[in-house]
C-alpha positions in Angstrom: 7.8 33.9 -3.7 7.2 36.3 -6.6 4.6 38.7 -6.4 1.8 38.3 -8.9 3.0 34.8 -8.3 -0.6 32.6 -7.5 -0.5 29.0 -7.1 -3.7 26.9 -8.3 -4.9 24.3 -6.1 -7.1 21.1 -7.5 -8.7 18.5 -6.2 -6.0 15.8 -6.3 -6.4 12.1 -6.1 -3.6 9.9 -4.0 -3.4 6.8 -4.8 -0.9 4.1 -3.2 1.1 0.8 -3.7 -1.6 -0.5 -1.7 -4.2 0.1 -3.7 -5.6 2.8 -1.1 -7.2 6.0 -2.5 -8.1 9.5 -0.7 -7.9 12.9 -2.3 -6.4 16.3 -1.0 -5.9 19.6 -2.5 -2.4 20.1 -4.1 -1.1 21.9 -7.3 -1.2 18.3 -9.2 -3.8 16.3 -10.6 -2.4 12.8 -9.6 -0.1 11.8 -7.0 1.3 8.2 -6.4 2.6 7.4 -3.3 4.7 4.4 -1.3 3.1 4.5 1.8 0.1 5.9 3.5 -1.5 5.4 7.2 -3.1 2.2 5.8 -0.1 0.2 5.3 2.5 2.1 7.0 4.0 -0.3 10.0 4.2 2.8 12.6 0.2 3.4 11.9 -1.1 0.1 12.0 1.3 -1.3 14.8 2.3 -4.3 13.5 6.2 -4.0 13.1 6.2 -3.3 17.2 4.6 -6.5 17.7 6.9 -8.0 15.5 10.0 -7.0 16.8 9.1 -7.4 20.4 8.5 -10.8 19.7 11.6 -11.3 17.8 13.4 -9.7 21.1 11.9 -12.5 23.3 12.6 -15.3 21.9 16.2 -14.3 21.0 16.2 -14.0 24.8 15.1 -18.1 25.5 17.6 -18.6 23.1 20.6 -17.2 24.4 19.6 -18.5 27.8 18.0 -21.9 26.7 14.6 -21.1 28.2 12.4 -23.5 26.4 8.6 -22.2 26.4 7.3 -25.2 24.9 7.9 -27.6 28.0 6.3 -24.9 30.6 
């Protein structure tokens, strides 16, 4: 970094594509992001459950197990 070069930090409004907004400090005034902690599958836990259910269904189809008759 160059000497005598100071970065000015300002309050930044961050807007996610899901509609969530929050404030952080940055050198820009506005930020627009695609995913945040409120809509990302890793943080919400939605993706893991659907993938697990899909694997069980695939196993049942492969070996001809019918869950409805049990």
